[in-house]
C-alpha positions in Angstrom: -71.4 50.5 10.5 -70.7 47.7 12.7 -68.2 45.7 11.8 -67.9 43.2 14.6 -68.2 39.6 13.9 -70.9 37.5 15.5 -69.1 36.0 18.7 -69.3 32.4 17.4 -67.1 33.5 14.5 -64.7 35.4 16.7 -64.4 32.8 19.1 -62.9 30.3 16.1 -60.8 33.2 15.6 -58.9 33.6 18.6 -58.9 29.7 19.3 -56.9 29.3 16.1 -54.7 32.5 16.5 -54.0 31.0 20.3 -52.8 27.4 18.7 -50.5 29.0 16.0 -48.9 31.0 19.1 -48.7 28.0 21.1 -47.0 26.2 18.3 -44.4 28.9 17.7 -43.8 28.8 21.4 -43.3 25.3 21.0 -40.8 25.9 18.3 -38.8 28.4 19.7 -37.9 26.5 23.3 -37.1 23.7 21.2 -34.3 26.0 19.3 -33.5 27.3 22.4 -33.0 24.0 24.0 -30.6 22.6 21.1 -29.0 25.9 21.3 -27.7 25.9 25.1 -26.8 22.0 24.2 -24.7 23.3 21.4 -23.2 26.1 23.3 -22.3 25.1 26.9 -21.5 21.3 25.6 -17.9 22.0 24.6 -17.7 24.2 28.2 -19.0 21.4 30.3 -16.8 18.8 28.5 -13.4 21.2 29.0 -14.1 21.7 32.6 -12.1 19.2 34.8 -14.0 17.4 37.4 -11.4 17.8 40.0 -9.3 21.2 41.4 -6.2 21.4 39.2 -3.4 22.0 41.5 -0.3 24.4 39.8 2.5 22.8 38.4 5.7 22.5 40.1 8.6 24.0 38.4 10.5 21.3 36.4 13.4 19.9 37.6 16.6 19.6 35.7 16.4 15.5 35.6 13.8 13.1 36.4 14.1 10.6 39.4 14.0 7.5 36.8 17.0 8.5 34.5 19.0 9.5 37.8 18.2 6.2 39.0 19.2 4.6 35.3 22.4 7.0 35.4 23.4 5.8 39.1 22.6 1.9 37.9 24.4 2.0 35.0 27.5 3.3 36.3 27.7 1.2 39.4 27.3 -2.3 36.8 29.9 -0.7 34.7 32.6 0.1 38.2 31.5 -3.2 39.3 32.6 -4.9 35.7 35.5 -3.2 35.5 36.7 -4.5 38.6 35.7 -7.9 37.8 37.9 -8.0 34.5 40.6 -6.7 36.7 40.3 -9.5 39.4 40.2 -11.8 36.6 42.8 -10.6 34.4 45.3 -9.5 37.1 44.7 -11.1 40.7 43.8 -14.4 39.2 47.3 -16.1 40.0 47.3 -15.0 43.7 44.5 -17.6 44.9 44.7 -21.7 44.3 42.4 -23.4 42.5 39.7 -23.8 45.0 39.7 -20.3 45.5 39.4 -19.3 42.3 36.3 -21.5 40.9 34.7 -20.6 44.4 34.8 -17.0 43.9 33.8 -17.3 40.2 30.8 -19.5 41.1 30.0 -17.4 44.0 29.9 -14.0 42.2 28.3 -15.3 39.3 25.7 -16.9 40.9 24.6 -14.2 43.1 24.8 -11.4 39.9 22.6 -14.1 38.4 20.5 -14.8 41.3 19.9 -11.4 42.7 17.4 -10.1 39.5 15.2 -12.9 40.6 14.3 -11.0 44.0 14.7 -7.8 43.1 12.1 -8.1 40.1 9.7 -9.9 42.9 10.5 -6.3 44.6 9.8 -4.4 41.6 13.3 -2.9 41.0 13.2 -3.8 37.5 15.9 -1.3 36.5 18.2 -2.5 39.6 17.8 -6.2 38.7 18.2 -5.0 34.7 22.1 -3.4 36.1 22.8 -6.8 38.2 22.0 -9.1 35.1 24.0 -7.4 32.9 27.3 -7.8 35.2 25.9 -11.5 36.0 26.5 -12.1 31.9 29.8 -10.5 32.3 30.7 -12.6 34.3 29.8 -15.2 32.7 32.0 -14.2 29.8 34.8 -14.0 32.0 34.2 -17.5 33.7 34.4 -18.9 30.0 38.0 -17.0 29.4 39.1 -18.3 33.1 38.1 -21.6 32.0 40.0 -21.7 29.3 43.1 -20.3 30.9 43.5 -22.8 33.6 41.6 -26.1 32.1 41.3 -26.0 28.5 44.8 -23.8 28.0 45.7 -26.7 25.3 42.3 -26.5 22.9 42.6 -24.0 19.9 41.7 -20.9 20.8 39.0 -19.9 18.1 37.6 -23.7 17.8 36.9 -22.9 22.0 35.9 -18.9 21.4 33.0 -21.0 18.8 31.4 -23.4 21.6 31.8 -20.9 24.3 29.6 -18.4 22.4 27.4 -21.2 21.4 26.5 -22.1 25.3 26.6 -18.5 26.2 24.3 -17.4 23.7 21.7 -20.7 25.4 22.7 -19.6 28.6 21.9 -16.3 27.8 18.8 -17.3 25.7 17.2 -19.5 28.8 18.0 -17.0 31.7 16.1 -14.3 29.8 12.9 -16.5 28.7 13.1 -17.2 32.6 13.1 -13.6 33.3 10.9 -11.5 30.4 10.9 -9.2 32.7 14.9 -8.2 32.2 15.2 -6.7 28.6 19.0 -7.2 28.0 19.3 -11.2 28.4 17.5 -12.3 25.1 19.4 -9.4 22.7 22.9 -10.5 24.2 22.0 -14.2 23.3 21.2 -12.9 19.7 24.6 -11.0 19.4 26.4 -13.8 20.8 24.7 -16.5 18.7 25.9 -14.4 15.5 29.8 -15.9 16.4 29.7 -19.7 16.8 29.6 -20.7 13.2 32.2 -17.8 11.6 34.6 -18.7 14.4 34.1 -22.3 13.7 35.0 -22.0 9.9 37.9 -19.9 10.5 39.1 -22.6 13.4 38.6 -25.4 11.0 40.8 -23.5 8.5 37.6 -22.5 6.0 38.4 -19.9 3.6 36.1 -17.0 2.0 33.8 -19.1 0.5 33.1 -21.3 4.2 33.2 -18.5 5.8 30.2 -16.8 3.6 28.6 -19.6 3.7 28.9 -19.6 8.0 27.5 -15.8 7.5 24.4 -16.8 5.4 23.5 -19.7 7.5 23.7 -17.4 11.0 21.7 -14.4 9.0 19.2 -16.9 7.9 18.6 -17.9 11.5 18.5 -14.4 12.6 15.6 -13.7 9.8 14.0 -16.9 11.1 14.3 -15.3 14.9 12.7 -11.9 13.2 9.7 -13.7 11.7 8.9 -15.8 14.7 9.9 -13.7 18.3 8.0 -10.9 19.2 10.2 -9.1 21.6 10.9 -5.6 19.6 14.9 -5.5 20.8 15.2 -9.3 19.9 13.4 -8.6 16.6 15.7 -5.5 16.1 19.2 -7.0 17.4 18.3 -10.6 14.8 17.5 -8.0 12.0 20.9 -5.9 12.4 23.1 -9.5 12.6 20.9 -10.8 9.4 21.9 -7.4 7.3 25.4 -7.1 8.1 25.8 -11.2 8.1 23.6 -11.3 4.7 25.1 -8.4 3.4 28.7 -9.6 4.0 27.7 -12.9 2.3 26.2 -11.5 -1.0 29.3 -9.4 -1.4 31.5 -12.5 -1.2 29.4 -14.2 -3.3 29.3 -11.4 -6.4 33.4 -11.1 -5.7 33.4 -14.7 -6.2 31.0 -14.3 -9.0 33.9 -12.6 -10.9 36.8 -14.9 -9.7 35.0 -18.3 -9.5 31.2 -18.0 -10.9 30.9 -21.5 -9.7 31.4 -20.7 -6.3 29.9 -17.7 -6.0 26.5 -18.5 -8.0 25.4 -21.6 -5.4 25.7 -18.7 -2.7 24.4 -16.3 -4.0 20.9 -18.5 -5.2 21.2 -18.9 -1.5 21.4 -15.5 -0.4 18.8 -14.9 -2.9 15.8 -17.6 -1.8 16.7 -16.1 1.7 16.0 -12.7 0.6 12.6 -13.7 -1.4 11.6 -15.4 2.1 12.1 -12.6 3.9 10.3 -10.2 1.0 7.6 -12.3 1.3 7.0 -12.8 4.9 7.3 -9.0 5.9 5.3 -6.9 3.3 7.2 -3.4 5.2 10.3 -4.1 3.6 9.5 -6.5 0.5 10.4 -4.0 -1.7 13.8 -3.2 -1.0 14.7 -7.1 0.2 13.5 -8.2 -3.3 15.8 -5.8 -5.1 18.8 -7.5 -3.5 17.4 -10.8 -3.7 17.1 -9.9 -7.6 20.6 -8.6 -7.7 21.8 -11.3 -6.2 20.4 -13.7 -8.7 21.9 -11.7 -12.0 25.1 -11.7 -10.6 24.9 -15.5 -10.0 23.4 -16.4 -13.0 25.1 -13.7 -14.9 28.7 -14.5 -14.0 27.6 -18.3 -15.1 26.9 -16.9 -18.5 30.1 -15.0 -18.4 32.3 -18.0 -17.5 30.9 -19.4 -20.8 31.0 -17.0 -23.5 33.1 -14.8 -24.8 34.2 -11.7 -22.8 32.3 -9.3 -25.6 29.3 -11.2 -24.4 29.2 -10.8 -20.9 27.2 -7.6 -20.7 24.4 -9.0 -23.2 24.3 -12.3 -20.7 23.7 -9.8 -17.8 21.0 -7.9 -19.6 19.3 -11.0 -20.6 19.0 -12.3 -17.2 17.7 -8.9 -16.0 15.6 -8.7 -18.7 14.0 -12.3 -17.7 14.1 -11.1 -14.2 12.1 -7.9 -15.1 9.4 -10.0 -16.7 8.1 -11.5 -13.9 6.1 -8.0 -13.4 3.6 -9.0 -16.4 0.6 -11.1 -15.1 0.7 -14.6 -15.9 4.3 -15.0 -15.1 4.3 -13.5 -11.1 1.0 -13.5 -10.8 1.0 -15.7 -7.4 3.5 -13.3 -6.0 3.2 -10.6 -3.7 3.2 -6.8 -5.4 6.0 -5.9 -3.2 8.0 -8.9 -4.4 7.5 -8.5 -7.9 8.0 -4.6 -7.8 11.5 -5.2 -6.1 12.5 -8.0 -8.8 11.3 -6.0 -11.4 13.2 -2.8 -10.1 16.6 -5.3 -9.7 16.2 -6.0 -13.4 15.1 -3.0 -14.8 18.4 -1.9 -13.2 20.5 -4.2 -14.7 18.9 -3.4 -17.9 19.7 0.2 -17.5 23.6 -0.3 -16.8 23.4 -2.5 -19.3 22.4 0.3 -21.5 24.6 2.6 -20.3 27.6 0.2 -21.4 26.2 -0.1 -25.0 25.6 4.2 -25.2 29.6 4.9 -26.3 28.8 3.5 -29.9 25.7 5.5 -30.0 27.4 8.9 -28.9 30.2 8.6 -31.8 27.5 7.5 -34.5 25.5 10.9 -33.7 28.5 13.1 -32.8 31.5 11.6 -34.3 30.7 13.5 -37.7 30.6 16.9 -36.1 34.3 16.6 -34.8 36.0 17.2 -37.9 39.8 16.8 -38.6 40.0 17.0 -42.5 39.1 19.7 -44.6 35.5 20.0 -46.1 35.1 18.4 -49.8 38.9 17.4 -49.7 37.4 13.4 -50.3 39.6 12.6 -46.8 37.2 10.5 -44.3 37.6 11.0 -40.4 38.0 7.5 -38.9 35.2 6.4 -36.8 35.9 6.5 -32.8 35.3 3.2 -30.8 36.2 1.0 -33.6 37.2 -1.2 -30.6 34.6 -1.6 -29.0 32.1 -4.5 -28.4 29.8 -5.4 -31.5 27.7 -6.7 -28.9 26.8 -3.0 -27.9 23.9 -3.3 -30.7 22.7 -6.6 -29.8 21.8 -5.2 -26.3 20.5 -2.0 -27.9 18.1 -4.3 -30.0 17.3 -7.1 -27.6 15.9 -4.5 -24.9 14.1 -2.4 -28.1 12.2 -5.7 -28.7 11.7 -6.2 -25.1 10.2 -2.7 -24.5 8.2 -3.0 -27.8 6.3 -5.7 -26.3 5.1 -3.5 -23.6 2.1 -2.0 -24.5 2.3 1.3 -22.3 3.2 4.6 -23.2 7.0 4.8 -21.7 7.8 1.5 -23.3 7.0 2.3 -26.8 9.2 5.9 -26.3 11.7 3.6 -24.8 11.7 1.3 -27.8 11.6 3.7 -30.2 14.5 5.5 -29.1 16.8 2.4 -28.5 15.9 1.3 -32.4 16.9 4.9 -33.4 19.9 4.3 -31.4 20.9 1.1 -32.9 20.5 2.7 -36.2 22.8 5.3 -35.3 25.1 3.2 -33.6 25.5 0.5 -36.3 28.3 1.9 -38.7 30.8 2.5 -35.6 30.8 -1.1 -34.4 31.1 -2.9 -37.8 33.1 0.0 -39.7 30.9 0.3 -42.5 32.2 2.0 -45.3 31.6 6.0 -46.5 29.0 5.1 -48.7 27.0 2.9 -46.6 27.2 5.0 -43.3 25.8 8.0 -45.2 23.2 5.8 -46.5 22.2 4.3 -43.0 21.9 7.8 -41.7 20.0 9.4 -44.7 17.6 6.3 -43.9 17.5 6.6 -40.4 16.7 10.4 -40.7 13.8 9.6 -43.1 12.2 7.1 -41.1 12.1 8.8 -37.8 10.5 11.8 -40.1 7.9 9.5 -41.6 7.1 8.3 -37.7 6.9 11.8 -36.7 4.3 12.6 -39.1 2.4 9.3 -39.2 2.8 7.6 -35.4 -0.5 5.8 -35.3 1.1 2.2 -36.3 3.2 2.5 -33.2 0.0 3.5 -30.9 -1.8 0.2 -31.5 -2.6 -1.6 -27.8 -1.8 1.5 -26.0 -4.6 2.7 -23.7 -5.9 6.0 -25.0 -5.7 9.2 -22.6 -8.8 9.0 -20.0 -9.6 5.1 -20.1 -8.7 3.1 -17.3 -5.7 0.3 -18.3 -6.2 -3.2 -17.7 -6.0 -3.9 -14.0 -3.2 -6.1 -12.5 -4.0 -9.1 -10.4 -3.7 -7.8 -7.5 -6.0 -4.9 -8.0 -8.5 -7.4 -9.6 -8.3 -9.1 -6.0 -8.7 -6.2 -3.9 -11.3 -5.1 -5.7 -13.2 -8.0 -5.6 -12.8 -8.3 -1.9 -14.0 -4.4 -1.3 -17.0 -4.9 -3.9 -20.5 -5.0 -1.9 -21.9 -8.3 -3.0 -25.7 -7.0 -2.2 -25.0 -4.2 -4.3 -27.8 -1.8 -1.9 -27.7 1.3 -2.5 -26.8 3.1 0.7 -28.7 4.8 3.5 -27.9 7.7 5.6 -27.0 6.1 9.0 -29.1 7.0 12.3 -29.0 5.4 15.7 -32.0 4.2 17.8 -35.2 5.9 16.9 -33.7 7.7 13.8 -31.4 10.0 16.3 -27.8 10.7 15.2 -24.8 9.2 17.4 -22.7 12.5 17.2 -25.0 14.8 18.8 -28.5 16.0 19.0 -30.1 16.6 16.2 -31.6 20.3 15.3 -34.9 20.9 15.7 -37.4 22.6 13.1 -38.3 26.0 12.8 -41.4 25.7 11.1 -44.6 23.4 10.8 -47.8 23.1 12.9 -45.6 21.0 16.0 -42.2 20.3 16.8 -41.2 16.7 15.9 -40.1 14.3 18.6 -36.6 12.3 18.2 -37.8 9.7 16.5 -38.8 12.2 13.4 -35.8 13.6 13.4 -33.2 13.1 10.2 -29.9 11.9 11.1 -27.6 14.8 11.5 -25.6 16.7 13.7 -25.5 20.6 14.9 -25.1 21.7 11.2 -27.8 19.8 9.6 -25.0 17.3 7.7 -26.1 13.4 7.2 -24.1 11.3 9.8 -22.8 7.8 8.8 -23.1 4.9 11.5 -19.8 3.3 11.5 -22.4 -0.2 11.4 -23.7 0.7 8.4 -22.6 0.0 4.6 -20.4 3.0 3.0 -22.6 5.5 0.8 -19.8 7.1 -0.8 -18.3 6.6 -4.7 -14.9 6.5 -5.4 -14.8 10.6 -4.6 -16.3 10.2 -1.3 -19.4 11.6 -2.9 -22.6 10.1 -1.5 -24.7 8.0 -3.9 -27.3 9.5 -5.6 -30.8 7.8 -5.2 -34.7 8.6 -5.1 -34.1 9.6 -1.8 -31.6 11.4 0.4 -32.6 10.8 3.8 -34.2 7.9 5.7 -37.9 8.2 5.9 -38.1 11.2 3.2 -41.1 11.7 1.6 -41.7 12.1 -2.2 -39.6 15.5 -2.6 -36.9 14.1 -0.4 -38.5 16.1 2.8 -38.2 14.5 6.1 -41.6 12.8 7.8 -41.0 15.2 10.9 -40.8 18.6 8.4 -37.8 20.4 6.9 -34.7 20.5 9.3 -32.9 24.0 8.4 -29.2 24.6 9.3 -27.9 27.2 11.8 -28.1 30.7 11.5 -24.3 30.8 9.9 -25.6 28.3 7.1 -27.1 29.1 4.3 -30.9 28.9 4.4 -32.3 25.2 2.9 -35.0 25.6 0.4 -38.4 24.0 1.7 -39.1 20.4 0.2 -35.3 19.7 -0.8 -33.5 17.1 0.7 -30.0 16.7 1.6 -27.7 17.0 -1.0 -29.8 19.2 -3.4 -29.0 22.8 -4.2 -29.4 25.2 -1.8 -28.8 23.2 1.4 -26.1 23.0 3.8 -24.3 20.0 2.6 -23.0 20.0 -1.3 -21.0 17.2 -2.5 -17.0 18.3 -3.5 -16.6 19.4 -6.8 -14.2 17.2 -8.7 -10.7 18.8 -9.0 -9.8 19.7 -12.5 -6.7 17.2 -14.2 -4.0 17.9 -16.7 -5.2 16.1 -19.5 -2.6 13.7 -20.6 -0.5 13.7 -24.0 -2.2 11.7 -26.8 0.1 8.5 -27.3 0.9 9.6 -30.8 2.2 13.2 -30.2 4.6 11.8 -27.7 5.7 9.3 -30.1 5.8 11.6 -32.7 8.0 14.3 -30.5 10.6 11.2 -29.7 10.9 10.2 -33.5 11.2 13.6 -34.6 14.0 14.6 -31.9 15.9 11.7 -33.4 15.2 12.7 -37.0 17.1 16.0 -36.8 19.7 14.6 -34.6 20.2 12.0 -37.8 19.6 14.7 -40.7 22.6 16.8 -38.8 24.8 14.0 -38.6 24.2 13.0 -42.3 24.8 16.8 -43.7 28.3 16.8 -41.0 29.4 13.3 -42.7 28.4 14.8 -46.6 30.7 17.6 -46.4 33.7 15.2 -47.0 32.6 14.9 -50.6 31.1 17.4 -52.9 28.3 15.3 -54.8 27.5 13.6 -51.2 27.1 17.2 -49.8 24.7 18.2 -52.3 22.4 14.6 -52.2 22.5 15.0 -48.5 21.2 18.4 -48.1 18.8 17.8 -51.5 17.7 14.7 -49.0 17.1 16.8 -45.9 15.4 19.5 -47.8 13.0 17.3 -49.3 12.3 15.5 -45.8 11.8 18.4 -44.1 9.7 19.9 -46.5 7.3 16.8 -46.8 7.3 17.1 -42.7 6.1 20.7 -43.0 3.4 19.8 -45.1 2.4 16.8 -43.6 2.9 17.5 -40.0 1.0 19.6 -37.4 2.1 21.7 -34.9 5.0 22.7 -33.6 7.0 20.2 -35.7 5.7 21.6 -38.6 7.4 25.3 -38.4 10.3 23.2 -37.4 10.5 21.4 -39.9 9.7 24.8 -42.2 12.9 26.7 -40.7 15.2 23.7 -41.0 14.1 23.1 -45.0 14.8 26.7 -45.3 18.2 26.6 -43.4 18.6 23.2 -46.0 18.1 25.5 -49.2 20.3 27.9 -47.4 23.0 25.2 -47.3 22.3 23.9 -50.9 22.7 27.9 -52.4 26.1 28.3 -50.5 27.4 25.2 -51.4 26.2 25.9 -55.2 28.1 28.8 -54.8 31.3 27.1 -53.3 31.1 24.7 -56.2 30.7 27.7 -58.8 33.8 29.3 -57.2 32.1 32.0 -56.3 33.3 35.2 -54.3 31.6 36.0 -51.0 30.3 39.2 -52.2 28.5 36.9 -55.3 27.8 34.2 -52.5 26.2 36.7 -50.5 24.0 38.2 -53.2 23.0 34.4 -54.3 21.7 33.9 -50.7 19.2 36.4 -51.3 17.4 34.1 -53.5 16.1 32.1 -49.9 14.3 35.5 -48.6 13.1 36.0 -51.8 11.6 32.5 -52.0 10.5 32.3 -48.0 8.6 36.0 -48.9 6.6 33.9 -51.8 6.0 30.5 -49.7 5.3 33.2 -47.0 2.1 34.5 -48.8 0.6 30.5 -49.3 1.9 28.9 -46.4 -0.1 30.8 -43.6 0.4 28.4 -40.8 4.2 28.3 -41.1 4.3 31.8 -42.6 6.1 34.0 -39.9 8.8 31.4 -38.7 9.8 30.5 -42.2 10.0 34.4 -43.3 11.9 34.7 -40.0 14.8 32.5 -40.9 14.5 33.8 -44.6 16.0 37.1 -43.1 18.4 35.4 -40.6 19.8 34.0 -43.9 19.0 37.5 -45.3 21.3 38.9 -42.9 24.3 36.3 -43.6 24.2 37.5 -47.3 25.1 41.3 -45.7 27.9 39.6 -43.9 29.1 37.9 -46.8 29.0 41.0 -48.9 29.7 43.7 -46.6 33.7 43.8 -47.8 32.2 45.3 -51.1 30.7 48.3 -50.7 28.9 48.5 -53.9 27.7 45.0 -53.3 26.3 45.7 -50.1 24.1 48.3 -51.5 22.9 46.4 -53.9 22.2 43.7 -51.6 20.4 46.2 -49.0 18.6 47.5 -52.7 17.1 43.8 -53.3 16.3 43.4 -49.4 14.8 46.2 -49.6 12.6 45.1 -52.5 11.9 41.9 -50.9 10.5 43.6 -47.7 8.4 45.9 -50.0 6.6 43.2 -52.1 6.3 41.4 -48.5 4.4 44.4 -47.3 1.7 44.0 -50.1 0.1 41.2 -47.7 -2.2 43.1 -45.3 -1.0 41.3 -42.2 2.9 42.1 -43.0 2.5 45.8 -44.0 3.2 47.5 -40.8 6.8 45.7 -40.1 7.8 45.4 -43.6 7.3 48.3 -44.7 9.4 50.1 -42.2 11.8 47.4 -43.0 11.7 48.0 -46.8 12.4 52.0 -45.5 15.4 50.8 -43.8 16.6 48.9 -46.0 16.3 51.5 -48.9 17.9 54.1 -46.9 20.5 52.0 -45.8 21.3 51.5 -49.8 21.5 54.9 -50.6 23.8 55.5 -47.6 26.0 52.7 -48.8 25.7 53.9 -52.5 26.8 57.3 -51.2 29.7 56.8 -49.3 30.5 54.2 -52.1 30.8 57.5 -54.5 32.5 59.6 -51.8 29.9 61.7 -50.9 30.5 63.6 -47.6 27.6 66.2 -47.7 25.1 65.7 -44.9 21.7 66.6 -46.8 22.7 64.0 -49.3 22.0 61.7 -46.5 19.7 63.6 -44.7 16.9 64.6 -47.0 16.3 60.9 -48.2 14.8 60.6 -44.9 13.5 64.0 -43.9 11.0 63.8 -47.2 9.6 60.6 -46.4 9.0 61.2 -43.1 7.7 64.5 -43.7 4.8 63.1 -46.1 4.4 60.4 -43.0 3.4 63.2 -40.8 1.8 64.7 -42.9 -0.4 61.9 -44.0 -1.0 61.4 -40.1 -2.3 64.5 -39.9 -4.9 64.4 -41.9 -5.8 61.4 -40.6 -5.5 62.1 -36.8 -6.0 66.2 -36.6 -5.2 65.7 -33.2 -1.8 64.2 -33.5 1.2 66.1 -31.9 3.1 68.0 -34.2 6.6 66.7 -32.7 5.8 62.8 -33.7 4.5 64.0 -36.7 7.2 66.5 -38.3 9.8 66.2 -35.4 11.7 63.5 -36.6 11.6 64.8 -39.9 12.8 68.0 -39.7 15.3 67.1 -37.1 17.2 64.6 -39.0 18.0 67.3 -41.5 18.2 70.4 -39.4 20.4 69.5 -36.7 23.1 67.9 -38.9 22.9 70.6 -41.1 22.8 73.2 -38.4 26.6 71.5 -37.3 28.3 71.3 -40.8 27.1 75.3 -41.1 29.1 76.4 -38.0 32.3 74.6 -39.7 31.6 75.4 -43.3 33.8 78.8 -44.2 31.6 79.5 -46.7 28.6 81.6 -46.9 25.8 79.2 -49.2 25.3 76.7 -46.9 24.5 78.9 -43.9 21.9 81.3 -46.0 20.6 78.1 -47.5 19.3 76.6 -43.8 18.6 80.7 -42.5 15.9 80.8 -45.5 14.7 77.1 -45.0 14.6 77.5 -40.8 12.7 81.0 -41.4 10.2 79.0 -43.6 9.8 76.0 -40.9 9.0 78.7 -38.8 6.9 80.8 -40.7 4.8 77.7 -41.4 4.7 76.4 -37.6 3.5 80.1 -36.8 1.1 80.3 -39.2 -0.5 76.7 -38.6 0.2 76.8 -34.7 2.2 73.5 -34.8 4.8 73.6 -31.8 7.3 71.2 -33.1 8.0 73.5 -36.7 8.0 76.7 -34.8 10.4 75.8 -32.0 12.7 73.2 -33.9 12.7 76.3 -37.2 13.0 79.3 -34.6 15.7 77.6 -32.8 18.0 76.6 -35.7 17.4 79.9 -37.3 18.3 81.6 -33.8 21.8 79.5 -33.8 22.1 79.8 -37.5 21.9 84.1 -37.4 24.1 84.1 -34.3 26.7 81.9 -35.8 26.7 84.5 -38.8 26.7 87.9 -37.0 29.1 86.8 -34.4 32.3 88.2 -36.2 30.8 91.5 -36.6 29.5 91.4 -33.0 32.7 90.7 -31.8 34.3 93.7 -33.9 31.8 96.1 -32.5 32.3 94.9 -28.8 36.0 95.4 -29.5 35.4 99.0 -30.7 33.6 100.0 -28.0 34.8 101.8 -24.8 35.2 99.3 -22.4 32.7 101.4 -19.9 29.8 100.9 -22.4 29.0 97.0 -22.1 28.4 97.4 -18.3 26.4 100.5 -18.6 24.4 98.9 -20.9 23.9 95.8 -19.1 23.0 97.9 -15.9 20.2 99.6 -18.0 18.8 96.6 -19.6 18.5 95.1 -15.8 16.8 98.2 -14.7 14.2 98.4 -17.7 13.8 94.5 -16.6 13.3 95.0 -13.3 11.0 98.2 -14.0 8.8 95.9 -16.0 9.0 92.7 -14.0 5.3 91.9 -13.3 4.8 92.5 -17.4 7.2 90.5 -18.3 6.1 87.2 -16.1 2.4 88.2 -17.5 4.2 88.2 -20.9 6.1 84.7 -20.6 3.0 83.0 -19.0 1.1 84.2 -22.2 3.9 83.3 -24.4 3.9 79.7 -22.9 0.0 78.8 -22.8 0.3 80.2 -26.6 3.0 77.1 -26.7 1.0 75.1 -25.2 -2.3 75.4 -27.4 0.1 74.5 -30.2 -0.1 70.7 -31.7 
């Protein structure tokens, strides 16, 4: 059968195959060119264009550093020589010679740098210029000594420093390549005003004003000059002199407020202007300005009010200053200035709060430091009676200020300060005992109510996950950075769509290779490249803007017009027809990082109020111990409040409140027993009411059952301690505790632990009762343990036949057999060893019958030791009656018999071991 195609059809087929091969060859050639360009471009870039000469060994010092050292030493020696000449050799010359020498040397020293700079000798010119500046100082000194010796030294120094400052500044401006004259002129300019004030006999205030004016001039130099050395020198001078002026103003605000206030306000104005003009230092300089304003205004208020109102005055100034942060008050101020002023005000308020805290500590901790007997009717005097009553006013004012700020931290601070105010109120005014106790209880009730229902305090607070209202600066920045056209960003390409970062990757599929104009903007790995001139296409997190198209010139499916562009072999392949950013591509947007969930405002405020309520409750109970009736009232009120929180609250506060309620109930029981005059063991018996009640409550209050029962068990342990002095009562308390535990074991979730606790308590009760009766027989103590343990082991073996006999029966048997064996070895009678031997024999036979390893070994060991104890006297008598040579002979015969049958004995021992191992 002939299957060959007709020539025309076969020609069409051959042409089609050749076209496909040619297309594939073109694709492979393009791929090869791209790979060669990617691989060898870094190597060509790293290859230097000129031969590299080997580096010479590093010298110990560079020529430039050696030159600087030599020039510095030379200038120093010349300066020393000039000073020596001026001070020592001055008197040997006449007036003409002196003037000629000084003028000639100074003029030469100041003129030489001009020539040196023209020849490029900058360092040499710098050294000679420094010498010339020193000579000008010596000229001024010589002029004063010769021609103006009658003038005042300080006044002449002020004028000379001003003249030198101007001359040096002019000299440095004429020769800008010299770095020393201009900073030297700034240094000299620091002296005229302070020295002039001292020459005029001005005091500390005038000197501070002169220092402040000089510091302001230095600030102007910092702001309006460009050379960095000049700005650094002026800044250092401004900080030094301005700081001295402000410190003097602060000292004057205490001694003479009306003299220090203008100085402080002027310094604050200078600092604010400097902060406005220098954003980098705005916060620090604004803090200094704010503190100066507070010191000035607070000093004026302090001079006008009584001494107790001084701190409130400073706090009020701090609050006013801190209010500039709020929008509308300081909206026109730069952010750094507002931050610094707010920080200064907040620091002042914080210091005021620290001053107001001692009464709070006295009100909270004072009742705990008792100096009187319980129920004596005497009251401990409140501490800090002489402390200013205005401390409460400070707490109230700051709390009101914080309450007006719609932030969670501010609400928490306001709540804490309100609690502190209520706690400190009884201290300062010296309230009577009843009013103090009532206020403590009311504070506790209010705090615990807020802990349960904090919703009213959360009004106006932003919820977690929402963005608070933007500040004016943030709104301005957002308005400036928002694209007014609101156009979707596109991928950036260069001319003809070619990426600017590298050659585009060629395609690997398609009928023909696309040209450069058809390639999407991508780098070597196929990621889109953003053009710096194009609008940004990223969102806030840096993710690309989504849209119907993911690349320029993309088709309906997001595919490039020239075909899909695959990533390099190291990247995962992209699905055909998928655009950039689609699943399966080499580029994927970054995943958002998980953020910790913010706490609810109500939860945080609830915990703050709850902590204050607990402290107030403890203080109220401690305070109520002075009077019997007050004790019952306070414990009852605390019990009711904590019970209410345990019922209405949620989370951990509910559990803690339930435990506190249990302790309050125990306190009521203890107080009732003490009021009734009961002895300690009767009080311990009465305290068992608390664990009994917690066991009953735990059956119904499931969310707080476990902490309540644990607290009740702790109260039960204290009951045991109270009853320990009377063994009979201790046995009764243990037995009643076992009854409570047995009742708790009825519940399925408590059965495992409570059943064992009940068994242990019953056993301890029995032992204590036997000890109280004087029973010394060990079996009376061990048999009550052995019988239940064997029953439990038997039941377990029935449920789990694979359970080990050591686990099931070992503890129960050991508890009786081992103490009885010890008693039998010391018992001179025959009854105990006989009964013990019979019991051990029965246990051994049962172990052999039922193949139980524990019974066999324990019973056999006890039986052997008991028999040895009984036969020991007779063995001793027989050994004593035999000849002395007979025991060694018998021992030798035994060794010979064992040696002759050694292999058989080993096999018997292995067989016995295997049989024991097969037992349970």
